[in-house]
C-alpha positions in Angstrom: -0.5 0.1 0.0 1.9 3.2 -1.0 2.2 6.0 1.1 0.8 9.6 -0.7 2.3 12.5 0.7 0.5 15.4 1.8 1.3 19.4 0.4 2.8 20.2 4.0 4.5 17.1 4.2 6.5 18.0 0.5 6.8 21.7 1.3 8.6 20.1 4.7 11.1 18.3 3.4 12.2 21.0 -0.2 12.2 23.3 2.9 15.0 20.2 4.3 16.5 19.9 1.4 17.0 23.7 0.6 18.9 23.9 4.4 21.3 21.3 3.7 22.6 22.3 0.7 22.9 26.0 2.7 24.7 24.1 5.5 27.0 22.7 2.3 27.3 26.1 0.8 28.4 27.9 4.0 30.6 25.3 5.1 32.2 24.7 1.4 32.1 28.9 1.8 34.2 29.0 5.2 36.8 26.5 4.6 37.2 28.4 1.2 38.0 31.7 3.9 39.9 29.4 5.8 42.0 28.7 3.0 42.4 31.8 1.2 43.2 33.5 4.9 46.2 30.5 5.1 47.1 31.2 1.9 47.6 34.7 2.3 49.2 34.3 5.9 51.6 31.8 4.0 52.5 33.9 0.9 53.4 37.3 3.2 55.3 35.0 6.4 57.4 33.4 3.5 57.6 36.0 0.8 55.5 39.4 1.8 57.1 40.5 4.4 60.5 39.8 3.1 59.8 41.6 0.1 59.3 45.4 -1.2 58.2 46.5 -5.3 57.5 49.7 -6.9 56.8 51.1 -9.9 57.7 54.1 -9.4 61.0 53.3 -10.4 62.8 54.8 -13.9 66.8 54.4 -15.9 69.0 57.3 -15.5 73.2 57.7 -16.1 75.3 60.0 -17.2 73.8 62.9 -19.4 78.3 64.2 -20.6 77.2 67.6 -21.3 79.6 69.0 -24.3 80.6 72.1 -23.9 83.4 74.9 -25.3 86.4 76.4 -22.6 86.3 79.1 -25.1 85.0 81.7 -28.0 84.5 80.2 -31.1 82.6 79.7 -34.7 82.0 76.4 -35.4 83.2 75.1 -38.9 82.2 71.3 -38.4 80.5 69.0 -36.6 81.8 65.4 -36.9 78.4 63.2 -34.7 74.4 63.5 -34.7 71.6 62.9 -32.0 71.8 58.7 -32.1 75.4 58.1 -33.1 77.8 55.9 -31.7 81.4 57.6 -30.3 84.3 56.7 -29.0 86.5 58.4 -26.4 89.0 61.0 -28.0 86.2 60.8 -31.0 86.2 64.7 -32.8 82.2 66.0 -32.5 83.2 69.7 -32.8 85.8 71.8 -34.5 86.1 75.8 -34.1 87.8 78.2 -37.0 91.0 77.9 -35.6 92.6 80.8 -37.0 92.7 83.7 -33.9 93.8 80.5 -32.3 96.2 79.3 -33.6 97.9 83.3 -34.2 98.1 83.3 -30.1 99.9 80.3 -30.8 102.6 81.5 -32.7 103.0 84.6 -31.4 103.7 83.1 -27.4 106.2 80.2 -29.6 108.0 83.4 -30.7 108.1 84.8 -27.4 109.8 81.4 -25.9 112.6 81.9 -28.0 112.8 84.8 -27.6 113.3 85.1 -23.7 115.1 81.9 -24.0 118.1 83.5 -25.9 117.5 86.7 -24.4 118.3 84.6 -20.3 121.2 83.2 -22.8 122.6 86.6 -23.1 121.9 87.2 -19.1 124.3 84.1 -18.4 126.4 85.2 -21.1 126.9 89.0 -19.4 127.6 86.8 -16.2 130.3 85.1 -18.0 132.0 89.1 -19.8 131.7 91.0 -16.3 133.7 88.3 -14.2 136.0 89.0 -17.2 135.8 92.6 -16.5 136.6 92.0 -12.5 139.6 89.9 -13.6 141.2 92.8 -15.6 139.6 95.6 -13.3 141.9 94.1 -10.9 144.8 93.2 -12.6 144.8 97.5 -13.0 144.3 97.9 -9.5 146.8 96.0 -8.7 149.3 97.7 -11.3 148.1 101.2 -9.8 148.9 99.8 -6.3 152.0 99.0 -7.4 153.1 101.9 -9.1 152.4 103.9 -6.0 153.8 102.0 -3.8 157.2 102.1 -5.6 156.5 106.5 -6.2 156.0 106.5 -2.5 159.8 105.6 -2.0 161.2 107.6 -4.8 159.1 110.8 -2.9 160.4 110.0 0.1 164.0 110.3 -0.6 163.2 113.1 -2.7 163.6 111.4 -6.8 160.1 112.5 -7.6 158.0 115.6 -7.3 154.9 115.2 -4.2 153.0 116.5 -7.7 153.7 113.0 -9.1 153.1 110.9 -6.3 149.6 112.8 -6.4 148.5 111.6 -9.2 149.8 108.0 -9.0 147.6 108.2 -5.8 145.0 109.4 -7.5 145.0 106.6 -10.6 145.2 104.4 -7.5 142.4 105.3 -6.4 139.8 105.6 -10.4 141.0 102.0 -10.9 139.6 100.8 -7.0 136.5 103.0 -7.8 136.4 100.8 -11.2 136.7 97.2 -9.6 134.1 98.4 -7.0 132.1 99.3 -10.0 132.3 96.5 -12.0 131.8 94.1 -9.0 128.7 95.4 -8.1 127.9 94.8 -12.1 128.5 91.4 -11.2 126.9 90.7 -8.5 123.6 92.5 -10.2 123.7 90.0 -13.2 124.7 87.0 -10.7 120.9 88.3 -9.0 119.5 87.6 -12.7 120.3 84.0 -13.0 122.0 82.7 -9.9 120.6 79.0 -8.9 118.7 79.0 -12.4 119.4 77.2 -15.4 118.0 78.8 -18.9 114.8 76.0 -18.7 113.4 77.3 -15.0 115.1 80.8 -15.7 111.5 82.8 -14.1 111.1 85.0 -17.2 111.4 81.6 -19.7 108.7 80.1 -17.2 106.5 82.8 -18.0 106.8 82.8 -21.6 106.6 78.9 -20.9 103.1 79.5 -19.0 102.2 81.5 -21.9 102.9 79.3 -24.6 101.0 76.2 -22.6 98.3 78.5 -22.5 98.2 79.7 -25.9 98.3 75.7 -27.0 95.9 74.6 -24.8 93.2 77.6 -26.3 94.4 75.7 -29.6 93.5 72.6 -28.4 90.5 73.5 -27.3 89.3 74.6 -30.8 88.4 71.0 -31.3 86.0 69.4 -29.3 86.5 66.0 -28.4 84.2 62.8 -26.4 85.4 62.6 -22.4 83.6 59.2 -22.9 82.5 56.4 -25.4 78.9 56.8 -25.6 75.6 58.1 -27.6 74.9 61.5 -29.0 71.5 63.3 -27.5 70.5 66.7 -27.4 72.5 68.6 -30.1 71.7 72.1 -30.1 74.5 73.4 -32.0 74.3 74.8 -35.4 77.0 75.3 -38.5 78.7 79.0 -38.6 77.2 79.4 -34.8 79.1 82.0 -32.6 79.5 79.4 -29.0 80.9 80.8 -25.6 82.4 79.3 -23.0 79.8 76.9 -21.1 77.1 76.7 -23.6 76.0 73.1 -24.0 76.1 72.3 -27.2 75.0 68.6 -26.9 75.5 65.9 -24.5 77.0 61.9 -25.0 75.3 59.1 -22.8 77.9 55.8 -22.2 75.0 53.2 -21.9 76.8 50.7 -20.4 76.8 52.6 -17.4 73.2 53.1 -16.1 71.4 52.5 -13.1 67.5 52.8 -11.7 66.7 55.7 -9.4 63.0 53.6 -8.0 61.4 55.6 -5.2 59.6 53.8 -2.0 57.4 55.3 0.2 58.9 55.4 3.3 57.0 52.9 5.2 58.8 50.2 2.8 62.6 51.3 3.8 62.6 49.6 7.1 64.4 46.5 6.4 66.0 47.9 3.1 69.6 47.7 3.5 72.1 48.3 0.5 73.3 45.4 -1.2 70.0 43.7 -1.3 69.3 42.0 -4.0 67.0 43.2 -6.5 64.3 42.0 -9.6 64.3 44.6 -12.4 61.5 44.5 -15.1 61.3 47.4 -17.8 58.1 48.7 -19.7 60.3 48.9 -23.3 60.8 44.7 -22.8 57.9 43.5 -20.5 58.0 40.3 -18.1 60.3 38.5 -20.9 63.4 40.1 -19.8 64.3 40.5 -16.5 67.2 42.0 -14.9 68.9 41.4 -11.5 70.5 44.3 -9.4 71.9 45.0 -6.2 70.9 48.6 -4.0 73.8 50.7 -4.1 72.7 53.7 -1.6 69.0 54.7 -0.1 68.7 58.8 -1.0 69.6 61.1 2.2 66.2 63.1 1.9 63.1 62.8 0.4 61.9 64.0 -3.1 60.0 66.7 -1.9 63.5 68.3 0.3 65.0 68.5 -2.5 62.3 70.2 -4.5 62.7 73.3 -6.6 59.8 74.5 -4.4 59.5 72.6 -0.8 56.4 71.7 0.4 55.5 74.4 3.3 53.8 71.8 6.0 53.5 74.8 8.7 50.9 76.1 6.7 47.2 75.1 8.6 46.3 73.7 6.0 48.9 70.8 6.4 47.9 67.7 5.2 49.8 64.4 5.8 51.4 62.6 2.6 53.6 59.7 2.5 57.0 60.4 0.9 59.3 58.9 -1.3 62.4 58.6 -1.4 65.3 57.8 -4.1 67.2 54.3 -3.9 69.8 53.6 -6.2 69.5 50.2 -7.3 73.0 48.8 -9.5 72.2 46.7 -12.6 74.0 44.1 -13.7 76.3 44.6 -16.7 76.3 41.4 -18.9 72.7 41.8 -18.8 73.0 45.4 -19.8 75.0 44.7 -22.9 72.6 41.6 -24.1 69.2 44.5 -23.9 70.2 48.1 -23.6 68.2 50.6 -21.9 68.1 54.5 -22.3 67.3 56.8 -20.1 64.1 57.9 -18.7 62.7 54.3 -19.2 59.7 52.9 -16.6 61.0 49.9 -14.6 59.5 48.1 -12.1 61.8 46.4 -8.9 61.7 44.0 -6.8 63.7 43.5 -3.4 64.5 40.9 -1.4 65.2 41.4 1.7 65.7 38.8 3.4 69.4 39.9 4.3 69.8 42.0 6.6 73.6 42.4 7.1 73.7 45.4 5.0 74.5 49.1 6.1 71.1 51.4 6.2 74.1 54.0 4.7 76.8 54.0 3.5 79.7 53.9 6.2 82.9 54.2 4.1 84.1 57.5 2.0 84.8 56.8 -1.6 88.3 55.6 -2.1 88.1 56.5 -5.8 86.7 58.3 -9.2 83.3 56.7 -9.4 83.7 58.4 -13.6 87.2 59.9 -15.3 88.3 60.8 -18.8 92.0 60.9 -19.7 91.2 62.5 -23.1 92.2 66.1 -21.5 95.9 65.1 -20.5 97.4 64.5 -23.8 96.6 67.7 -24.8 98.9 69.4 -21.9 101.6 66.7 -22.1 102.1 67.9 -25.9 102.0 71.3 -25.1 105.2 70.2 -22.4 106.7 68.3 -25.5 106.4 71.7 -28.1 108.1 74.0 -25.0 111.1 71.6 -24.1 111.4 71.6 -27.7 111.9 75.3 -28.2 113.5 75.4 -25.2 116.1 73.3 -26.5 116.5 74.5 -30.2 117.1 78.0 -28.5 119.8 76.8 -26.6 123.4 77.3 -26.5 123.9 73.7 -25.8 121.1 71.2 -26.9 120.2 68.8 -24.2 122.3 70.6 -21.7 120.6 73.4 -20.5 121.4 73.2 -16.6 124.9 73.8 -17.6 124.5 77.9 -19.3 125.2 78.9 -15.4 
């Protein structure tokens, strides 16, 4: 015999089924929330609290401005925007006419000065000979006076003749003193010097050195190897010292300036590893790097118009501090970057052994160039050659005493 449910019993059975489903859904949702909470906790403990990241990070580098040291008119331009130039390569040439005339005048002045100083050394030798001759003359007049003095005592000669002998001796002695004073004066001009280190020659050499550098600086060369950017100079332009004409950017000397919030710096240390992604390559290319330094102040502190927090409408804003990040050189060579590109950086905070701020000053220059040293070396070689060629005994200048 079959049992027939009443409408009330069917409704109760349906409500019980719905309650069971609701309980199952709530239980599943609770388990999911618990699992998500455990996942978030595990992520924070294992990774999140040991990592800080920001996308407020940009590629930076040295922008080497090419500026003249002398006034000149541009007659040639050796490189344009985007060109690769090597250290020492000619970038610009000025009209060299004025500088060349100044150099030739300085060369002539040095040669003339060397010959004049040689004359001073010769004058010393001539004055020595005059003093020696005058001493002989004094001795001669002294002997003559002594003889006449004896003869005058015996009445053999007159007192007048003795007086003439005495006057001749006094005159010779006076001439000797005058010659000795002239010798001292002439010797004072060359004492303890040679032709090469005589003050007059050194002054003329300094003028030649300055003229040589002025002539050499009419050619502007690249101080570093890199790529040309910001060329503004034009042919025929008359430029003044200090005018920015173009820039050379060494793309192998780049770094990242990442601006972290002040709340992210608590565990950040110098030397911590950093993962870097650039917008130009996306996540297909990853760079590795390390923290080089942490800024000594916030960006707003060094702004052109610093914030005036002492006003009545002050609102607290989380500040950002620049952190410099070194990029792996090999990876940078494989995938070149450009100044100003956007990047995303992720700092691994697990290594807490590094300092917060640098503890030692730099032991050597961070960036150097030697391209200008050769100019001064060439000037010194020209000075030496001119002094040698205008000296009486080339290669033995010190003997000119």
